[in-house]
N, C-alpha and C positions, 0 to 999 in steps of 0.2 A: 504494500500500500504506500502510495506517495503522500507524505505528510505536507508537502509544500506545493501549493497551486500558484500559478501566476495570477496577474491582475485580471485576466479575462477567463471565463469558463472554458475549459478544454474538455471536450466530450470524453476522451479516453481517460483523462485524469479523474474526472468526476466519477465515472463508472468504476475506476480502480479503487475508489474509497471503500466500495462494498463488494466488488467482484474480482476474483483472481482470473476468472474466465469470462470475458465480456459477452461471449455468445450465449451464456445462460440467460442474460437479459435480452439480447437481440442482435441483429445485424443492422447497421446504420449506414444510410446513404445521404450525404448532404444534398439539400434541395434549394432551389431558388423559390421566391414567392410565387412565381408563375407555375411552378411544378407541383405545388401543394393543392390538391383538390378541395372543394367545399364538402362538408362543413369544416374540415380541418383547418383551412386557411383562416376562417373567421375565429376559430378557437385558439390559434397559435400565432398568427402573423400580426402582432400588435405590440404596443409598449404599455400594456396594462398588467395588473395582477391576474394570474390564472384563477385564483380563488373566486374573484368576482365574475370572471368570464365563464367559468364552468357552471357557476350557480345560475347565471342568467340563461345559458344554453339549456341546462337540464331543468330549469324552473324549480330548483330545490336548493336549499342551503346545503353545504357540505361539512363533513366532519373529517378530522385527520386521524389516521391510524399509523403510529410510528412502528415500523418493522424492525429497525436497527439504528443504533447511534454510534458515532465515533467522536470522541472528545479529546482535544489536545489543549494545552494551556491557552492557546489563542482562538482555536476554531471549534465550532460545534457543527457536526455533520449528521444528517439523518436521511434514512431511506423511508419513504412514506407512501401511503395510499390516501387519496381523497375519496370519500364515499358519500353518496346522496343520503340526506336525512330521510327522504321520502320512502326509500326502499332498501337502503344500505348497499346499493350496487356501487362497485368501484368505477369511478369516472376518470381517475388520473393516478399515474405512478410518478414519483419524483425522487430525485436526490438533491439535497440542499446542503450547501456549505456556507456557514456564516462566520464572518470575522467579528467575534463578540466584542472586540475593542471599539467597534464603530457604533455600538448600541448602549443606551443607558441601562442601568441595573434593573429597573422594573420591567423593561422590554425583554432583557435577557432571561429574567426569571419566568416571565409568561411563556416565552418560546420553549424553554427547557421543561416547563410543566407538561408539555405535549398535549394540552387540552384543545387548542385551537389551531387552524391552519395559519401558516406564517403570514400570508397576506392580510388576514383578518387582524392578527396581532399588530402589525405595523400600522394598519388603518386606524384601529381603535386607540392606539397610543399616539396617534397623530405624528408619526415619524415622517419627516420630510423625505420623500423617496421619489426616485425616478427609475422606471423599469426600462432596461435596454435589451432589445432583442438582439442576440448574437448570431444564432444559426437555426435553420429549420432542417428537420431530419425525417426521412422515410425510414420506418422501423419495421423490419420483419421480426415479429415477436418470437423470442426464445422461450424456453420452458418456464422460466419464472414469470414473464409477462403473461403467457398463456394461462398459468395458474391464477395470477392476481386478477386478470380480466375474465376468468371463468370461461375460457374459449375451449371449444371441443375440437378445434383443428387450427393449424397455423394460420395466422392472419397478418395483414399489413395494417399499420397505423402510423401516426405521425407524432413528432415531438419537437421540442425546441430547447436550445440553450439560451440562457438569459443572465443578465447581471442586474442586481438591484443596488443602486447608489442610495445610501442613507445619509442624510445631512451632508451631501456632497462627496461622500467617500464610497468607493466600491466595497460593499459590505456583504453581499449575498450572491453566490454562484448557484445556478439552477440548471438541472435537467428535468424537463417536464414532458411526460408522454401521456397523451389522452387515450382513453379506451376506444377500441374500434366502434364506429357508429354506422 
């Protein structure tokens, strides 16, 4: 596992935080905005929080389920699922890596409590934030995504890498993969 990430989210490095074999998660192909079909483009190709976007698309608030964490003195990383409150269906898989030095103590505590999705925590704590879309990805689901998304056969879905600047600092690196629709 690589404990040091650069200033921009790197797909391979984010995946390596939780996977020794990246193909357990999936096979990734970088895409342009034009190459991502709807409704995936609307879900991913923007500079907004995914929490708000998937809640609007699925017409349901979402809960976070933390699958695994990795903590260093400076960074808090977690592998998560977002599930619809309406029926508990998984709508998104994610890997999140936060530079905890960029966040105030109450925000850090709320994030580490694992009760709310990251986007909701930042919004409710009124953290000045800017979401920067870094890359779009076509994802051939591997065994783990097939299990998380309750797929009965291999499927294609889409994801993105993004960076959230908090109070002007690059604070959060993200890999976000939406469930096949």
